[in-house]
VEXDREN-2710 file (C-alpha; in Angstrom, 1 decimal):
% VEXDREN-2710
k/r/px/py/pz
1/MET/93.6/8.5/30.7
2/GLU/96.9/8.9/29.2
3/SER/98.1/8.2/25.7
4/GLY/100.3/5.3/25.1
5/ASP/102.7/7.5/23.1
6/ARG/105.8/8.9/24.6
7/TYR/107.5/12.0/23.6
8/GLY/111.1/13.0/24.6
9/VAL/113.9/15.4/23.7
10/ALA/117.9/14.7/23.8
11/GLY/119.8/17.2/26.0
12/TYR/122.8/18.9/24.9
13/GLY/125.5/21.1/26.5
14/GLY/126.5/24.6/25.6
15/ASP/130.1/23.4/25.1
16/GLY/129.2/21.0/22.5
17/ALA/129.6/18.2/24.9
18/GLY/126.7/15.8/25.3
19/GLY/125.1/16.5/28.7
20/GLY/121.9/15.4/30.4
21/GLY/119.1/17.9/30.9
22/ALA/115.4/18.0/32.2
23/VAL/112.7/16.2/30.1
24/PRO/109.5/18.3/29.5
25/PRO/106.0/16.6/30.4
26/PRO/104.0/15.2/27.4
27/PRO/101.2/17.3/26.1
28/SER/97.7/16.6/27.4
29/GLN/96.3/16.0/24.2
30/ALA/97.5/15.4/20.5
31/PRO/98.4/18.3/18.4
32/SER/95.6/19.4/16.1
33/VAL/97.7/18.8/13.1
34/GLY/99.8/16.0/12.0
35/PRO/98.8/12.5/11.8
36/PRO/96.0/11.3/14.1
37/PRO/97.3/9.5/17.4
38/PRO/97.5/5.8/17.3
39/GLY/93.8/4.1/17.9
40/ALA/91.9/7.2/16.8
41/ALA/89.8/5.2/14.4
42/LEU/88.5/3.0/17.1
43/ARG/87.8/5.9/19.3
44/ALA/86.1/7.8/16.6
45/VAL/83.7/4.6/16.1
46/ALA/82.9/4.6/19.8
47/ALA/82.1/8.3/20.0
48/ALA/79.8/8.1/16.7
49/VAL/77.9/5.0/18.2
50/LEU/77.4/6.4/21.5
51/ASN/76.2/9.7/20.2
52/LEU/73.7/7.7/18.0
53/THR/72.0/6.4/21.0
54/GLY/70.6/9.9/21.4
55/LEU/72.0/10.1/24.8
56/GLY/75.0/12.1/23.9
57/LEU/77.4/9.8/25.7
58/GLY/80.2/10.1/22.9
59/TYR/80.3/13.8/23.6
60/ALA/80.3/12.9/27.4
61/LEU/83.2/10.7/27.0
62/LEU/85.0/13.4/25.0
63/GLY/84.3/16.0/27.6
64/ARG/82.2/18.1/25.3
65/TRP/79.3/18.9/27.6
66/GLY/77.7/21.6/25.6
67/ARG/77.5/19.3/22.7
68/ALA/76.0/16.7/24.8
69/SER/73.3/19.0/26.2
70/VAL/72.0/19.6/22.6
71/CYS/71.7/15.7/22.1
72/TRP/69.7/15.6/25.5
73/ALA/67.5/18.6/24.4
74/ALA/66.8/16.9/21.1
75/THR/65.8/13.6/22.6
76/ALA/63.6/15.5/25.1
77/VAL/61.7/17.4/22.6
78/LEU/61.1/14.1/20.7
79/LEU/59.8/12.4/23.9
80/TRP/57.6/15.5/24.6
81/VAL/56.2/15.5/21.1
82/ALA/55.7/11.6/20.9
83/LEU/54.2/10.8/24.4
84/PRO/51.7/9.7/25.0
85/ALA/51.4/7.6/22.1
86/ASP/48.9/9.0/19.4
87/PRO/47.0/6.8/17.0
88/ASP/48.7/8.8/14.2
89/GLY/52.1/8.4/15.5
90/VAL/54.9/11.1/15.3
91/ALA/54.9/13.7/12.5
92/ALA/57.4/12.7/9.7
93/GLY/59.1/16.0/9.9
94/VAL/59.9/15.6/13.6
95/LEU/61.3/12.2/13.0
96/VAL/63.4/13.4/10.1
97/GLY/64.8/16.3/12.1
98/TYR/65.7/14.2/15.0
99/LEU/67.5/11.6/12.9
100/LEU/69.3/14.5/11.2
101/VAL/70.4/15.7/14.7
102/LEU/71.6/12.1/15.6
103/VAL/73.5/11.6/12.4
104/ALA/75.3/15.1/12.9
105/ALA/76.0/14.2/16.6
106/ALA/77.6/10.9/15.4
107/VAL/79.8/12.4/12.6
108/ASP/80.8/15.4/14.8
109/GLY/81.5/13.1/17.7
110/GLY/83.7/10.8/15.5
111/ARG/85.5/13.7/14.1
112/ILE/86.5/15.1/17.5
113/ALA/87.5/11.6/18.9
114/ARG/89.7/11.1/15.8
115/ARG/91.7/14.2/16.4
116/SER/91.8/14.2/20.2
117/ALA/93.6/12.0/22.7
118/VAL/91.2/11.3/25.3
119/GLY/92.5/11.2/29.0
120/GLY/91.6/8.5/31.4
121/ALA/91.9/4.9/31.5
122/TRP/89.2/3.8/29.0
123/ARG/89.2/1.2/26.4
124/PRO/88.0/2.2/23.0
125/GLY/86.9/-1.3/22.1
126/LEU/84.7/-1.6/25.2
127/ALA/83.1/1.8/24.4
128/VAL/81.9/0.5/20.9
129/GLY/80.5/-2.5/22.6
130/LEU/78.8/-0.3/25.2
131/GLY/77.4/1.9/22.3
132/VAL/76.2/-1.0/20.3
133/VAL/74.3/-2.2/23.3
134/LEU/72.8/1.3/24.0
135/LEU/71.5/1.3/20.5
136/ALA/68.9/-1.1/21.7
137/VAL/67.5/1.7/23.7
138/PRO/66.1/3.9/21.0
139/ALA/65.5/0.7/18.8
140/GLY/63.6/-0.8/21.7
141/GLY/61.9/2.6/22.4
142/ALA/60.6/2.6/18.9
143/VAL/59.2/-0.9/19.1
144/VAL/57.4/-0.1/22.3
145/TYR/56.2/3.4/20.9
146/GLY/54.8/1.7/17.9
147/SER/53.0/-0.9/20.0
148/ALA/51.6/2.0/22.1
149/ARG/50.6/3.9/18.9
150/ASP/48.9/0.7/17.8
151/GLU/46.9/0.2/20.8
152/ALA/46.0/3.8/20.6
153/ARG/44.8/3.3/17.2
154/GLU/42.9/0.2/18.4
155/GLN/41.1/2.3/21.0
156/MET/40.3/4.9/18.7
157/LEU/38.6/2.4/16.4
158/LEU/36.7/0.9/19.2
159/GLU/35.5/4.4/20.2
160/ARG/34.3/4.8/16.5
161/LEU/32.6/1.5/17.0
162/GLU/31.0/2.5/20.2
163/THR/29.8/5.7/18.3
164/GLY/28.0/3.4/15.7
165/ASP/26.4/1.5/18.6
166/GLU/25.1/4.6/20.3
167/ARG/23.6/5.6/16.9
168/VAL/21.8/2.4/16.7
169/ALA/20.4/2.6/20.3
170/THR/19.2/6.1/19.8
171/ALA/17.5/5.1/16.3
172/SER/15.8/2.0/18.0
173/GLY/13.8/4.3/20.1
174/GLN/12.3/6.1/17.1
175/PRO/9.8/5.3/14.2
176/PHE/11.8/4.0/11.3
177/ASP/11.1/7.0/8.8
178/ALA/12.6/9.4/11.6
179/ALA/15.3/7.0/12.5
180/LYS/16.4/6.0/9.1
181/GLY/19.3/8.7/8.8
182/GLU/20.8/7.5/12.1
183/TYR/20.7/3.9/11.0
184/GLY/22.6/5.0/7.8
185/LYS/25.2/6.8/9.6
186/ALA/25.9/3.7/12.1
187/LEU/26.1/1.4/9.0
188/ALA/28.6/3.7/7.5
189/VAL/30.7/3.5/10.6
190/TYR/30.6/-0.3/10.6
191/ARG/31.4/-0.5/7.0
192/ALA/34.4/1.8/7.3
193/LEU/35.9/-0.2/10.1
194/ASP/35.6/-3.4/7.9
195/GLU/37.0/-1.8/4.8
196/ASP/39.6/0.5/6.1
197/HIS/40.9/-1.3/9.1
198/PRO/40.2/-5.1/8.4
199/GLY/42.6/-6.4/10.9
200/SER/41.8/-4.4/13.9
201/ARG/39.9/-5.6/17.0
202/ALA/37.2/-3.2/16.2
203/ALA/36.6/-4.6/12.7
204/LYS/36.4/-8.2/14.1
205/LEU/33.5/-7.1/16.2
206/VAL/31.7/-5.5/13.4
207/PRO/29.8/-8.9/12.2
208/ASP/28.3/-9.2/15.9
209/ARG/27.4/-5.4/15.7
210/LEU/25.7/-6.0/12.4
211/LYS/23.5/-8.6/13.9
212/ALA/22.5/-6.4/16.5
213/TYR/21.9/-3.8/13.9
214/TYR/19.5/-6.0/12.1
215/ASP/17.7/-6.8/15.3
216/ALA/17.3/-3.2/16.1
217/VAL/15.9/-2.3/12.6
218/SER/13.6/-5.2/12.3
219/ALA/12.3/-4.9/16.0
220/PRO/8.5/-4.3/14.9
221/TYR/8.7/-7.5/13.0
222/ALA/9.7/-9.4/16.3
223/LYS/6.9/-7.5/18.1
224/LYS/4.4/-8.6/15.2
225/ARG/3.7/-5.0/14.1
226/HIS/3.8/-6.2/10.5
227/CYS/2.6/-3.1/8.9
228/GLU/5.3/-1.1/10.6
229/ALA/7.8/-3.6/9.8
230/VAL/7.6/-3.4/6.2
231/ALA/9.7/-0.3/5.5
232/PRO/12.5/-1.3/7.8
233/LEU/12.6/-5.0/6.3
234/THR/12.7/-3.5/2.9
235/TYR/15.5/-1.2/3.8
236/LEU/17.5/-4.1/5.3
237/ARG/17.0/-6.0/2.0
238/THR/18.8/-3.4/0.0
239/LEU/22.0/-3.4/2.3
240/PRO/23.8/-6.1/0.1
241/ASP/23.8/-3.5/-2.6
242/SER/26.2/-1.4/-0.5
243/VAL/27.8/-3.7/2.0
244/ASP/30.1/-6.5/1.2
245/GLY/28.3/-9.8/1.1
246/LYS/31.2/-11.6/3.0
247/LEU/30.7/-9.3/5.9
248/LEU/26.9/-9.8/6.1
249/GLY/27.1/-13.4/5.5
250/ASP/23.7/-15.1/6.3
251/LEU/22.3/-11.6/7.3
252/ALA/22.2/-10.7/3.6
253/ALA/19.4/-13.2/2.8
254/TRP/17.7/-13.0/6.1
255/PRO/15.1/-10.1/5.5
256/ASP/13.3/-12.1/2.7
257/THR/11.2/-14.3/4.7
258/PRO/10.2/-11.7/7.3
259/LEU/9.3/-9.2/4.8
260/ALA/7.2/-11.7/2.8
261/GLU/5.3/-12.5/6.0
262/SER/4.9/-8.8/7.0
263/LEU/3.6/-7.8/3.8
264/TYR/1.0/-10.7/3.9
265/ALA/0.0/-10.1/7.4
266/CYS/-0.2/-6.2/6.8
267/GLY/-2.0/-6.5/3.5
268/VAL/-4.6/-9.0/4.9
269/SER/-5.3/-6.9/8.1
270/ARG/-6.2/-4.0/5.6
271/LEU/-8.3/-5.9/3.2
272/GLY/-11.5/-4.2/2.4
273/GLY/-10.4/-0.8/3.6
274/THR/-10.6/2.4/1.5
275/GLY/-7.9/4.7/0.5
276/GLY/-4.5/3.8/-0.8
277/GLY/-0.8/3.5/0.4
278/SER/0.5/1.6/3.2
279/SER/1.1/4.5/5.5
280/GLY/-2.4/5.5/5.8
281/GLY/-4.3/2.4/6.3
282/GLY/-5.0/1.6/2.6
283/ASP/-6.8/-1.5/1.5
284/GLY/-4.1/-4.0/1.7
285/GLY/-3.4/-3.7/-2.1
286/ALA/-0.1/-2.1/-2.1
287/GLU/1.4/-4.7/0.3
288/LEU/-0.2/-7.7/-1.4
289/GLU/0.9/-6.5/-4.7
290/GLN/4.5/-6.0/-3.5
291/LEU/4.3/-9.4/-2.1
292/LEU/3.2/-11.1/-5.2
293/ARG/5.7/-9.3/-7.5
294/THR/8.6/-9.5/-5.2
295/PHE/8.2/-13.1/-3.7
296/PRO/5.8/-14.8/-6.1
297/ASP/6.8/-18.3/-4.9
298/SER/6.9/-17.7/-1.3
299/ALA/4.6/-19.4/1.2
300/SER/3.1/-16.2/2.0
301/ALA/2.3/-15.4/-1.6
302/ARG/0.3/-18.5/-1.9
303/GLN/-1.8/-17.7/0.9
304/VAL/-3.2/-14.4/-0.7
305/GLY/-5.9/-15.9/-2.8
306/PRO/-7.5/-18.0/-0.1
307/ALA/-7.4/-15.1/2.4
308/ILE/-9.2/-12.8/0.1
309/ASP/-11.8/-15.6/-0.9
310/GLU/-12.4/-16.1/2.8
311/ARG/-12.8/-12.5/3.5
312/ILE/-15.4/-12.2/0.6
313/LYS/-17.4/-15.0/2.0
314/ASP/-17.5/-13.4/5.4
315/GLN/-18.7/-10.2/4.1
316/VAL/-21.4/-11.8/2.2
317/ALA/-22.7/-13.5/5.2
318/ALA/-22.4/-10.2/7.0
319/LEU/-24.9/-8.8/4.6
320/LYS/-27.7/-10.3/6.5
321/GLY/-26.5/-8.9/9.7
322/ALA/-26.9/-5.4/11.5
323/GLU/-24.5/-3.5/9.1
324/PRO/-25.1/-4.6/5.5
325/CYS/-23.9/-1.0/4.4
326/ALA/-20.7/-1.5/6.0
327/ALA/-20.3/-4.9/4.8
328/THR/-21.1/-3.7/1.2
329/GLU/-18.3/-1.2/1.4
330/VAL/-15.8/-3.8/2.4
331/LEU/-17.0/-6.2/-0.5
332/ARG/-16.4/-3.1/-2.9
333/GLY/-12.8/-2.7/-1.5
334/LEU/-12.1/-6.5/-1.8
335/GLY/-13.3/-6.5/-5.3
336/ALA/-11.0/-3.7/-6.4
337/THR/-8.0/-5.0/-4.6
338/ALA/-8.4/-8.4/-6.1
339/SER/-8.7/-6.9/-9.6
340/ARG/-5.3/-5.1/-9.5
341/LEU/-3.2/-7.8/-8.0
342/PRO/-0.7/-9.5/-10.4
343/ASP/-2.2/-13.0/-10.1
344/ASP/-4.9/-14.3/-12.4
345/SER/-6.2/-16.6/-9.8
346/VAL/-6.6/-13.6/-7.4
347/LYS/-8.2/-11.5/-10.2
348/LYS/-11.0/-14.0/-10.7
349/LEU/-12.3/-13.3/-7.2
350/ARG/-13.5/-9.9/-8.2
351/ALA/-16.6/-11.5/-9.7
352/ASP/-17.5/-13.0/-6.4
353/ALA/-17.0/-9.7/-4.7
354/ASP/-19.2/-7.9/-7.3
355/LYS/-22.1/-10.3/-6.9
356/GLY/-22.0/-9.7/-3.1
357/VAL/-22.1/-5.8/-3.8
358/VAL/-25.3/-6.2/-5.8
359/ASP/-27.0/-8.0/-2.9
360/GLY/-25.4/-5.6/-0.5
361/VAL/-26.6/-2.4/-2.2
362/TYR/-30.2/-3.8/-1.9
363/ALA/-29.7/-4.9/1.6
364/CYS/-28.2/-1.6/2.5
365/GLY/-31.1/0.3/1.1
366/VAL/-33.6/-1.6/2.8
367/ASP/-31.6/-1.2/6.2
368/GLN/-31.6/2.4/5.8
369/PHE/-35.3/2.6/5.4
370/GLU/-35.8/0.5/8.4
371/ASP/-33.6/2.9/10.2
372/GLU/-35.6/5.8/9.0
373/LYS/-32.6/7.2/7.0
374/PHE/-35.3/7.9/4.2
375/GLY/-33.1/10.2/2.2
376/ALA/-30.1/7.8/2.2
377/ALA/-32.5/4.8/1.5
378/ARG/-34.1/6.6/-1.5
379/THR/-30.6/7.5/-2.9
380/THR/-29.2/3.9/-2.4
381/LEU/-32.4/2.0/-3.8
382/THR/-32.8/4.5/-6.7
383/GLY/-29.3/3.8/-7.7
384/PHE/-29.8/0.1/-7.3
385/ALA/-32.7/0.0/-9.8
386/ARG/-30.9/2.2/-12.3
387/THR/-27.7/0.2/-12.1
388/TYR/-29.1/-3.3/-12.0
389/ARG/-32.3/-3.2/-14.1
390/SER/-32.2/-6.7/-15.0
391/ASP/-32.1/-7.8/-11.4
392/GLY/-35.5/-9.1/-10.1
393/ARG/-35.5/-6.9/-7.2
394/ALA/-35.3/-3.7/-9.3
395/GLY/-39.1/-3.1/-9.2
396/ARG/-39.1/-3.6/-5.3
397/ALA/-36.3/-1.3/-5.0
398/ARG/-38.1/1.4/-6.9
399/ASP/-41.2/0.9/-4.6
400/ILE/-39.2/1.1/-1.5
401/ALA/-37.3/4.2/-3.0
402/ILE/-40.7/5.9/-3.5
403/ALA/-42.0/5.2/-0.1
404/ALA/-38.7/6.6/1.2
405/GLU/-39.2/9.8/-0.5
406/ILE/-42.8/10.1/0.7
407/ALA/-41.6/9.3/4.2
408/ASP/-38.9/12.0/4.1
409/ASP/-41.6/14.5/4.0
410/ARG/-44.2/12.4/5.9
411/PRO/-42.7/10.1/8.5
412/ALA/-45.9/8.1/8.8
413/ALA/-45.5/6.7/5.4
414/GLY/-42.1/4.9/6.6
415/LYS/-43.5/2.9/9.5
416/ARG/-43.2/-0.3/7.3
417/LEU/-41.8/-1.3/4.1
418/PRO/-44.2/-1.4/1.1
419/PRO/-45.7/-4.8/0.6
420/SER/-43.6/-7.1/-1.6
421/LYS/-46.7/-8.5/-3.2
422/ARG/-49.8/-6.8/-4.6
423/PRO/-52.9/-7.7/-2.6
424/GLY/-55.9/-9.2/-4.2
425/GLY/-59.6/-8.1/-3.8
426/ALA/-61.5/-5.2/-5.0
427/ARG/-59.9/-2.2/-6.4
428/MET/-61.2/1.5/-5.7
429/GLU/-60.7/4.2/-8.4
430/LEU/-58.9/7.2/-7.6
431/VAL/-59.1/10.1/-10.1
432/ILE/-56.4/12.9/-9.6
433/SER/-57.0/16.2/-11.6
434/ASN/-54.4/18.9/-12.0
435/ASP/-55.5/22.5/-11.7
436/ALA/-52.0/23.9/-11.5
437/PRO/-50.2/25.6/-14.5
438/ASN/-47.3/23.2/-14.0
439/THR/-46.7/19.5/-14.3
440/VAL/-47.1/17.5/-11.2
441/GLU/-45.7/14.1/-10.1
442/VAL/-47.8/12.2/-7.6
443/LEU/-46.1/9.5/-5.6
444/TYR/-48.2/7.1/-3.6
445/THR/-47.6/4.2/-1.1
446/GLY/-49.8/1.9/0.8
447/PRO/-51.1/-1.6/0.0
448/VAL/-49.6/-0.7/-3.5
449/THR/-46.7/2.0/-4.3
450/GLY/-46.2/3.8/-7.5
451/THR/-46.0/7.1/-9.1
452/VAL/-47.9/9.0/-12.0
453/THR/-47.2/12.4/-13.7
454/LEU/-49.9/14.7/-14.7
455/ARG/-49.5/17.3/-17.5
456/ALA/-49.7/21.1/-16.8
457/CYS/-53.2/22.5/-17.0
458/ALA/-53.3/25.1/-19.9
459/GLY/-54.8/28.3/-18.8
460/CYS/-55.2/27.4/-14.8
461/GLU/-54.3/30.0/-12.5
462/ARG/-53.0/30.1/-9.1
463/TYR/-55.5/30.6/-6.2
464/SER/-55.6/32.4/-3.0
465/ALA/-55.6/30.6/0.2
466/SER/-59.2/31.1/0.9
467/GLU/-60.5/30.4/-2.7
468/GLY/-58.3/27.4/-3.5
469/PRO/-60.5/24.7/-1.9
470/ARG/-63.7/26.1/-3.3
471/ARG/-62.6/26.7/-6.9
472/ALA/-60.0/24.3/-7.8
473/CYS/-60.8/21.7/-10.5
474/ARG/-64.5/23.2/-10.7
475/ALA/-64.4/25.5/-13.6
476/SER/-67.0/24.5/-16.1
477/GLY/-66.2/23.4/-19.6
478/ARG/-62.5/23.0/-18.8
479/SER/-60.7/19.8/-19.3
480/TYR/-58.3/19.1/-16.4
481/PRO/-55.3/16.6/-17.0
482/LYS/-56.2/13.5/-15.0
483/ALA/-54.7/10.2/-13.7
484/ARG/-56.8/7.1/-12.6
485/LEU/-55.4/4.7/-10.1
486/GLN/-56.9/1.5/-9.1
487/LEU/-56.2/1.2/-5.4
488/PRO/-56.9/-1.9/-3.0
489/ALA/-58.4/-0.8/0.3
490/GLY/-56.0/0.4/2.9
491/GLU/-54.0/3.5/4.3
492/TYR/-52.3/5.5/1.6
493/HIS/-49.6/8.3/1.7
494/PHE/-49.2/10.8/-1.0
495/LEU/-46.5/13.3/-2.2
496/TYR/-47.4/15.9/-4.8
497/LYS/-44.2/17.3/-6.4
498/HIS/-44.6/20.2/-8.8
499/GLY/-42.3/20.0/-11.8
500/THR/-42.0/21.8/-15.2
501/GLY/-43.6/25.3/-15.1
502/ALA/-43.3/25.7/-11.2
503/THR/-41.1/28.2/-9.7
504/SER/-38.6/27.6/-6.9
505/ARG/-41.1/28.9/-4.5
506/VAL/-43.7/26.2/-5.2
507/ASP/-43.6/23.7/-2.4
508/SER/-44.2/19.9/-2.6
509/TYR/-47.2/18.7/-0.7
510/SER/-47.8/15.4/1.2
511/SER/-51.2/14.1/2.5
512/GLY/-52.6/10.6/3.6
513/THR/-56.1/8.9/3.7
514/ARG/-57.5/5.6/4.0
515/VAL/-59.3/4.1/1.0
516/GLN/-62.3/2.0/1.8
517/PRO/-64.2/-0.6/-0.3
518/GLY/-67.2/0.9/-2.3
519/TYR/-66.0/4.3/-2.8
520/THR/-64.7/6.2/-5.7
521/TYR/-62.1/9.0/-4.9
522/THR/-61.2/12.2/-6.5
523/SER/-58.2/14.4/-5.7
524/CYS/-57.4/17.9/-7.1
525/THR/-53.9/19.5/-7.1
526/TYR/-53.6/23.3/-7.4
527/VAL/-51.2/26.0/-6.4
528/ILE/-52.2/28.8/-3.9
529/GLU/-50.5/32.2/-3.6
530/ARG/-48.3/32.7/-0.6
531/SER/-49.3/35.1/2.1
532/PRO/-48.1/38.6/1.0
533/PHE/-46.6/38.9/4.5
534/GLY/-44.5/35.8/3.7
535/LEU/-46.8/33.4/6.1
536/ASP/-47.4/29.8/5.3
537/LEU/-51.0/29.4/5.5
538/PRO/-52.3/25.9/7.1
539/GLN/-53.6/23.3/4.9
540/LEU/-57.0/22.2/5.8
541/PRO/-57.7/18.5/6.4
542/ASP/-59.0/16.6/3.3
543/PRO/-62.7/16.0/3.7
544/ILE/-63.8/12.5/2.9
545/GLN/-67.2/11.8/1.4
546/PRO/-69.0/8.5/1.6
547/VAL/-69.4/7.8/-2.2
548/VAL/-67.2/10.5/-3.8
549/SER/-64.3/11.8/-1.7
550/PRO/-62.4/14.8/-3.1
551/TRP/-59.0/15.5/-1.6
552/GLY/-57.7/19.0/-1.7
553/ALA/-54.1/18.4/-2.7
554/GLY/-52.8/22.1/-2.6
555/SER/-49.4/23.7/-2.7
556/SER/-48.4/27.1/-1.5
557/ARG/-46.3/29.6/-3.5
END
């Protein structure tokens, strides 16, 4: 392009006369000094605008290719840093640096264009228009990049959402106690998406994810595993304390009814058990107490009293069955549970359970005797007679306990329960004398059952095994402690227990005989020395005489 300015000089002759001469060609560009060429301002604007596009076109039009390459390099570096779009965008330092380069290029391009005449046929006005149009390129690129960056951010948030979903899926296959931590981390993801990125696509999906979250945590309830469901439902009920109620919506109050139902079902299923705590079986008291305190007005809470009452009645009926001991223990548990629940109408059921326990202890002892568990029967019925002295069955319980103690040493005594009524008819006298230097308790059972205690015999000695049957209770002039029993006819079993004054090596001794009408019987208890070789000598059968029948009730030491 050529400049519109024309420069010329007037020729002159050497002799002073005017004469024509050759005109030199104009310069290729404006001089560096002096006023700017005409149209320089518009050219400066065009170069500056073209350089602001980041494409270095202002320098290209001015023929400054080195400077243009710098613009191209700066733009290439920006594209390399910015692409592909990152959720966090381009670092602020990079953007500021690039903008400074563009501004510097625009200022520099305008300065050069203002001082230089540009060759060629180009129109500064058209160049300005082109520059303005090309500014849309970086502006549009910024818009497109911003959209790409936003999409990258959305994808990142969706990946976070998926991470939370994966945690829920992993936790759902584990027991709640082990999975609680994973559930908490998943919830933290959902809560952060809602609070920190409320307008994102991921945040809009959080409500649906929370519904799936509640379903996963409460899965035991859906499967009717009510005891297992108590802990996770209790956890869900606490979430409104940490999660926005608007986000939870109806889920905030949803756990109340399932938790009440689970507490009731779990507690009732454990009624009558032993032990405490919901995790180890327990007696149902922990769950029912939580139900009555947390949801006192719920339909489930109103069912607690009737459920315990029904269970008590079932166990009272079971006392007449094959396992009265087990039913008694259940009744104990029911009474203990009812007494500590925070409802007066339920507490009153303790009295019904305690009444059943009284009947159950007696029935249990009798059942143990009939099952030949004589040691257990003695313990149970002795405890019954001691605890319930005013009960009409206390005497009968003592008789069975005596028979059980004898039968524990002499099984024949446990073939049948002692008679509940004393037989009528004649009574035969049995006189028991004590020739032992220690007290002796005599237990007997047969048509009648009882016990007597004989004082220690002062001055009496131990006998050898051979002389005991010949000398016991036969010393002339000695008064032996005696007990007289009036016994109806029948088969009897005796247990002689050596008490105060006896050493630990003195054995108890049991025997049996038949009492017949028309006879008077005597028995003597004494202590024989154990064999020096540590051998237990055999006891001889008790001789029975027609009129007077002495029984040798010995014991070895």
